[in-house]
C-alpha positions in Angstrom: -47.2 -29.7 2.8 -46.2 -30.8 6.4 -44.1 -28.6 8.6 -40.4 -29.4 8.8 -40.6 -28.9 12.5 -42.0 -31.9 14.2 -45.6 -31.4 15.2 -44.9 -27.8 16.2 -44.0 -28.9 19.8 -41.7 -26.8 21.9 -38.3 -28.5 21.9 -36.1 -29.0 24.9 -33.7 -26.1 25.7 -30.4 -26.4 23.9 -27.5 -28.1 25.8 -25.0 -25.8 27.4 -22.2 -28.3 27.0 -20.2 -26.2 24.5 -19.6 -23.5 27.1 -15.9 -24.4 27.1 -15.6 -22.9 23.6 -17.1 -19.6 24.7 -14.7 -19.4 27.6 -11.8 -19.3 25.3 -12.4 -15.7 24.2 -15.2 -14.7 26.5 -18.2 -14.7 24.2 -21.3 -13.4 26.1 -23.8 -16.1 27.1 -27.2 -15.8 25.5 -29.0 -14.9 28.7 -32.8 -14.3 28.6 -32.2 -10.5 28.8 -30.0 -10.6 25.7 -32.4 -12.8 23.8 -35.3 -10.5 24.7 -33.5 -7.6 23.0 -33.1 -9.5 19.6 -35.9 -8.9 17.1 -36.5 -11.6 14.5 -38.8 -11.5 11.4 -40.0 -14.7 9.8 -41.1 -14.4 6.1 -42.6 -17.5 4.6 -45.8 -18.3 2.7 -46.0 -21.8 4.3 -48.3 -21.2 7.3 -47.3 -24.5 9.0 -43.6 -23.7 8.8 -44.1 -20.1 9.8 -46.0 -20.9 12.9 -43.6 -23.7 13.9 -40.6 -21.3 13.6 -42.5 -18.7 15.7 -43.3 -21.3 18.4 -39.6 -22.4 18.6 -38.2 -18.9 18.6 -40.7 -17.5 21.1 -40.0 -20.4 23.4 -36.3 -19.4 23.2 -37.2 -15.9 24.3 -36.7 -13.8 21.1 -39.0 -11.1 19.9 -40.7 -12.6 16.8 -42.8 -11.0 14.0 -44.0 -12.7 10.9 -45.6 -12.2 7.5 -46.4 -14.3 4.5 -46.0 -12.0 1.4 -43.0 -10.3 0.0 -44.6 -6.9 -0.4 -45.7 -6.9 3.3 -42.1 -7.9 4.3 -40.6 -5.0 2.3 -43.0 -2.6 4.1 -42.0 -4.0 7.5 -38.3 -3.8 6.8 -38.6 -0.2 5.7 -40.5 0.9 8.8 -38.8 -1.3 11.4 -35.4 -2.5 12.3 -34.9 -6.3 12.8 -31.7 -8.0 14.0 -32.4 -11.3 12.2 -34.6 -12.1 9.2 -35.7 -15.7 8.2 -36.6 -15.2 4.6 -38.0 -17.7 2.1 -36.3 -17.5 -1.3 -39.4 -18.2 -3.3 -42.3 -15.9 -2.3 -45.5 -15.0 -4.2 -45.7 -11.6 -5.9 -42.1 -10.6 -5.0 -39.1 -12.9 -4.9 -37.0 -13.3 -1.8 -34.0 -11.8 -3.5 -35.8 -8.5 -4.0 -36.8 -8.5 -0.3 -33.1 -9.3 0.6 -32.0 -6.3 -1.5 -34.5 -4.1 0.2 -33.2 -5.2 3.6 -29.6 -4.6 2.7 -30.4 -1.2 1.4 -32.3 -0.1 4.4 -30.5 -1.9 7.2 -27.2 -3.4 6.0 -26.3 -4.7 9.5 -29.3 -7.0 9.6 -28.5 -10.7 9.5 -30.6 -12.5 6.8 -30.9 -16.3 6.7 -32.4 -17.6 3.4 -34.8 -20.5 3.6 -35.2 -22.6 0.4 -36.8 -25.9 -0.5 -34.8 -26.3 -3.7 -31.2 -25.6 -2.6 -28.5 -25.3 -5.3 -25.0 -24.0 -5.5 -26.0 -21.2 -7.9 -28.9 -19.9 -5.8 -26.9 -20.2 -2.6 -23.9 -18.3 -4.0 -26.2 -15.6 -5.4 -27.9 -15.1 -2.0 -24.6 -15.0 -0.1 -23.1 -12.5 -2.5 -26.1 -10.4 -2.3 -25.6 -10.1 1.5 -27.3 -13.1 3.1 -25.6 -14.4 6.3 -26.4 -18.0 5.7 -29.0 -20.3 4.1 -31.2 -23.0 5.6 -32.4 -25.8 3.3 -35.8 -27.4 3.9 -36.7 -29.6 5.7 -34.9 -28.7 8.9 -35.2 -29.7 12.5 -35.9 -27.6 15.5 -32.4 -28.3 16.8 -30.8 -27.1 13.5 -32.9 -23.9 13.7 -31.9 -23.4 17.3 -28.2 -23.8 16.6 -28.2 -21.5 13.6 -30.2 -18.8 15.3 -27.9 -19.1 18.3 -24.9 -18.4 16.1 -26.7 -15.5 14.4 -27.7 -14.1 17.8 -24.0 -14.2 18.9 -23.1 -12.3 15.7 -25.7 -9.7 16.6 -24.2 -9.2 20.0 -20.6 -9.1 18.7 -21.7 -6.7 16.0 -23.0 -4.3 18.6 -19.7 -4.5 20.5 -17.8 -3.9 17.3 -20.0 -1.0 16.3 -19.4 0.6 19.7 -15.6 0.1 19.4 -15.5 1.5 15.9 -17.5 4.6 17.0 -15.1 5.1 19.9 -12.1 4.8 17.5 -13.7 7.3 15.1 -14.2 9.8 17.9 -10.6 9.5 19.1 -8.8 9.3 15.7 -11.2 11.0 13.3 -11.5 9.2 9.9 -8.3 7.3 10.2 -8.4 3.6 9.4 -7.2 0.9 11.7 -5.3 -0.8 8.9 -3.3 1.4 6.5 -3.4 0.2 2.9 -1.6 2.2 0.3 -2.2 2.2 -3.5 -3.7 4.4 -6.1 -3.6 2.1 -9.2 -7.1 1.4 -10.7 -6.7 -2.4 -10.3 -5.7 -2.1 -6.6 -8.5 0.4 -5.9 -11.0 -2.1 -7.3 -9.6 -4.8 -5.0 -9.9 -2.5 -2.0 -13.5 -1.4 -3.0 -14.5 -5.1 -3.2 -12.8 -5.8 0.2 -14.7 -2.9 1.8 -18.0 -4.1 0.4 -17.6 -7.7 1.5 -16.4 -6.6 5.0 -19.9 -5.4 5.9 -21.3 -8.9 5.2 -20.6 -12.3 6.7 -19.7 -13.9 3.4 -16.5 -16.0 3.0 -13.8 -14.4 0.9 -11.1 -16.3 -1.2 -8.0 -14.1 -1.8 -5.6 -15.0 -4.5 -2.3 -13.4 -5.5 1.4 -14.0 -5.7 3.5 -14.4 -2.5 4.1 -11.1 -0.8 1.5 -9.1 -2.7 -0.5 -8.3 0.5 -3.1 -11.1 0.9 -2.9 -11.1 4.7 -3.1 -7.3 4.8 -6.4 -7.5 2.8 -7.7 -10.1 5.2 -6.9 -7.8 8.1 -8.6 -4.9 6.4 -11.8 -7.0 5.9 -11.8 -8.2 9.5 -11.2 -4.7 11.0 -14.1 -3.2 8.9 -16.5 -6.0 9.7 -19.0 -6.5 12.5 -16.5 -9.0 14.0 -13.7 -6.4 14.6 -14.1 -6.6 18.4 -13.1 -10.3 18.2 -9.8 -11.9 17.2 -8.4 -12.5 13.7 -6.6 -15.9 13.9 -4.3 -16.8 11.0 -3.1 -20.3 10.3 -0.5 -21.3 7.6 -1.7 -24.6 6.2 1.6 -25.2 4.4 3.9 -24.7 7.4 2.7 -27.5 9.7 2.6 -31.3 9.1 -0.8 -33.0 9.0 -1.0 -34.3 12.6 0.1 -31.0 14.1 -2.1 -28.9 11.8 -5.2 -31.0 12.8 -4.4 -30.6 16.5 -3.7 -26.8 16.1 -7.0 -26.2 14.2 -9.4 -28.5 16.0 -7.6 -29.0 19.4 -7.2 -32.3 21.2 -8.3 -34.0 24.4 -6.1 -35.5 27.1 -4.6 -38.8 26.0 -5.3 -38.3 22.3 -1.7 -38.9 21.4 1.7 -39.1 23.1 2.3 -35.8 24.9 -1.3 -34.8 25.1 -1.4 -34.3 28.9 -4.4 -32.0 29.0 -7.3 -30.8 26.9 -6.4 -28.1 24.5 -8.8 -25.9 22.5 -7.9 -25.3 18.8 -7.6 -22.2 16.7 -11.3 -22.6 15.6 -12.4 -22.2 19.2 -9.9 -19.3 19.7 -11.4 -17.6 16.7 -15.0 -18.0 18.0 -16.9 -14.9 17.2 -14.1 -13.6 15.0 -12.4 -14.5 11.7 -10.1 -17.4 10.8 -7.6 -16.8 8.0 -6.7 -20.0 6.1 -3.4 -19.1 4.5 -2.1 -21.4 1.7 -5.4 -23.4 1.7 -4.4 -25.4 -1.4 -1.6 -27.0 0.6 -4.0 -28.3 3.3 -4.2 -32.2 3.5 -7.4 -33.7 2.1 -8.4 -35.3 5.4 -8.4 -32.0 7.2 -10.3 -30.4 4.3 -13.1 -32.8 4.9 -13.2 -32.1 8.6 -13.1 -28.4 8.0 -16.0 -28.6 5.6 -18.2 -29.9 8.5 -17.2 -26.9 10.6 -18.1 -24.5 7.9 -21.5 -26.1 7.3 -22.6 -26.6 10.9 -20.1 -24.8 13.1 -19.5 -28.1 15.0 -16.0 -28.7 16.3 -14.8 -32.2 17.4 -11.3 -32.2 18.9 -8.7 -34.8 18.1 -9.4 -38.0 20.1 -12.9 -36.9 21.2 -16.0 -39.0 20.7 -18.5 -36.2 21.2 -19.1 -32.6 20.0 -16.8 -30.3 22.0 -17.9 -26.9 20.7 -20.2 -25.0 18.4 -18.4 -22.0 17.0 -19.4 -19.0 15.0 -16.4 -18.1 12.7 -16.0 -16.2 9.5 -13.6 -17.9 7.1 -11.2 -16.1 4.8 -9.0 -18.3 2.6 -5.8 -17.2 0.7 -3.5 -19.0 -1.7 -0.7 -18.1 -4.1 -1.6 -20.9 -6.4 -4.3 -21.1 -9.0 -7.3 -22.5 -7.1 -8.9 -23.8 -10.3 -5.8 -25.9 -11.1 -5.7 -27.1 -7.5 -9.3 -28.3 -7.8 -8.6 -30.0 -11.2 -5.5 -31.7 -9.8 -7.3 -33.0 -6.7 -5.3 -31.0 -4.2 -8.3 -29.0 -3.2 -11.8 -30.3 -2.6 -14.3 -28.8 -5.0 -17.1 -28.6 -2.4 -14.8 -26.8 0.1 -13.5 -24.5 -2.6 -17.0 -23.3 -3.5 -18.0 -23.0 0.1 -15.1 -20.6 0.7 -15.1 -18.8 -2.7 -18.3 -16.8 -2.1 -16.5 -13.6 -3.0 -13.2 -14.0 -4.9 -10.7 -11.2 -4.5 -7.5 -11.0 -6.5 -4.6 -8.8 -5.3 -2.5 -7.5 -8.2 1.3 -7.7 -7.8 3.3 -4.5 -7.5 4.8 -4.9 -11.0 1.3 -4.5 -12.5 0.9 -1.2 -10.7 4.2 0.6 -11.0 2.6 3.9 -10.1 2.4 2.8 -6.5 6.1 2.2 -6.1 6.9 5.8 -5.4 4.0 6.0 -2.9 5.2 2.9 -1.0 8.9 3.9 -1.1 8.2 7.3 0.4 5.9 5.7 3.0 8.5 3.2 4.1 11.3 5.8 3.9 9.4 8.2 6.2 8.3 5.4 8.5 11.6 3.9 9.2 13.5 7.2 9.2 11.1 8.5 11.9 11.5 5.2 13.8 15.3 5.5 14.0 15.9 9.3 13.3 14.3 12.6 14.3 13.0 13.9 11.1 11.9 12.2 7.9 13.6 12.9 4.4 12.0 12.8 1.0 13.2 10.9 -2.1 15.2 12.9 -4.5 13.7 13.8 -7.9 16.4 11.7 -9.5 15.4 8.7 -7.4 11.8 9.1 -8.2 12.5 8.9 -12.0 14.1 5.5 -11.6 11.2 3.8 -9.9 9.6 2.9 -13.2 12.7 0.8 -14.2 12.5 -0.9 -10.7 9.0 -2.0 -11.6 10.4 -4.6 -14.0 12.0 -6.4 -11.1 10.0 -9.0 -9.2 9.4 -6.6 -6.3 6.5 -7.1 -3.9 4.6 -4.6 -1.9 4.8 -6.3 1.5 8.5 -6.9 1.0 9.3 -3.2 0.5 9.5 -2.9 4.3 12.3 -5.3 4.8 14.0 -4.4 1.6 14.0 -0.7 2.6 15.1 -1.3 6.2 17.4 -4.3 6.3 18.3 -6.1 3.0 18.7 -2.8 1.0 17.1 -4.4 -2.0 20.1 -6.7 -2.4 17.9 -9.7 -3.0 16.9 -8.4 -6.4 18.8 -10.2 -9.1 17.3 -8.3 -11.9 19.4 -6.0 -14.1 17.0 -3.3 -12.8 18.8 -3.4 -9.5 21.6 -1.3 -11.0 19.0 1.5 -11.5 17.9 1.5 -7.9 19.0 4.8 -6.3 22.1 4.6 -4.0 19.9 5.8 -1.1 18.3 2.4 -1.0 21.6 0.4 -1.4 23.8 1.8 1.3 23.7 1.0 5.0 23.3 4.0 7.4 26.2 3.1 9.7 28.5 1.4 7.3 32.0 2.8 7.6 33.8 0.5 5.1 35.5 2.2 2.2 33.5 2.4 -1.0 34.9 2.3 -4.5 34.2 5.4 -6.6 32.7 5.2 -10.0 35.3 4.5 -12.6 38.2 4.0 -10.0 39.2 0.8 -8.3 39.1 0.7 -4.5 42.5 1.2 -2.8 42.1 -1.6 -0.3 40.8 -4.1 -2.7 41.9 -3.4 -6.2 40.4 -6.6 -7.6 36.9 -6.3 -6.1 34.4 -3.6 -6.3 31.5 -4.1 -3.9 29.1 -2.1 -2.0 28.7 -2.8 1.8 25.5 -4.7 2.5 23.5 -4.7 5.7 22.4 -8.0 7.2 19.2 -8.8 8.9 21.1 -9.7 12.1 23.1 -6.5 12.3 21.7 -3.8 14.6 22.8 -1.2 12.1 20.6 -2.6 9.4 17.4 -1.2 10.8 17.6 1.6 8.2 19.2 1.4 4.8 19.4 5.2 4.4 22.7 7.0 4.5 22.6 10.5 6.1 25.2 11.6 3.6 23.3 10.4 0.6 
């Protein structure tokens, strides 16, 4: 079997042209000193491939070790710490999946790239869900190996920075989380446990759930608990922009690409380099942009609008979210099947608030204390009579992320369900409202034919808290 790397010759150093992308967020350059501090393990039973990879990586300046058997690889991983592991999926004696599991158990921060001569969707998804960073199908070129290892090396450097920042935050704030997520319902706790496990990996996540149930909050939680937390989380709403503008925003454009393009402009993919890109409402993305995005996910290559060459090579983690059924979107042709399976490595479903009514009291007390402390001196607590009515409120189409605005500005007035009559008065009345209010069972003096409760508006400065001091 011939080596996938041509004649084992040392390739030319990679081009530095994509440096403009790294200048967007200041990713560190892979200097010889940084490369010398990165340890790589090559595990493959093909001697020609193994020696070719070693030759290329040593020429790049990395510290490289190698072995040919799975049992030997497991012993090395238990005794030594490696930053990157090139691991063949099919090994004699022990399969590559068992070696991958050993690596994740001993050093979960290690980046593992699976090498396979028989790539398939099932094996790729299995490896990615088990913790692999990426997979490399045979045969591959030296340039492909250089690009992939360069992206992995950047992830190692960013991971070290994120680990240092997280340790500093833990020292200053104890065990507090950067992102506060409230919920005790079993279904929601399972969602958070899955989000916490996938955060430690580089696998793409596909978040589904109804509008307002907290999909973006889950994405923020994953990002801030990942090795990319020191880099930005960039969110783009695929349904809010028309196709030409969305393409320019995501991929950037060059000067003269269209009317009004007076300068080169990097896109959101370059801005998120080293971090995470959240694709909100992915099912509403135009098909032409989906095809272009698929190329970025596979190779990390970004070509700006109007450009004839490759403008940047980015290292981005993708998190997709949609309020639609993705399977139906694929069946109807709105979402490309290959893009869907590339992003749906770990599916995460966020249950709506009506399916976890036990969390309503917890969220209500949190928002009540938060906004009262924001606009008052001390925080009150919900009355016992109010707490008993939260169960009936759960029948309304309430949403967790909307509890903030409904508690602080709209006073839950947008709820058209009969359950709104059961909502305690403390959430209905404006804090500074001085208009007369009709008493129960008696008509109002000023308006004998109408019986209404004053409502706060979003534009009113007094609507920042929907709590009445006299309630």
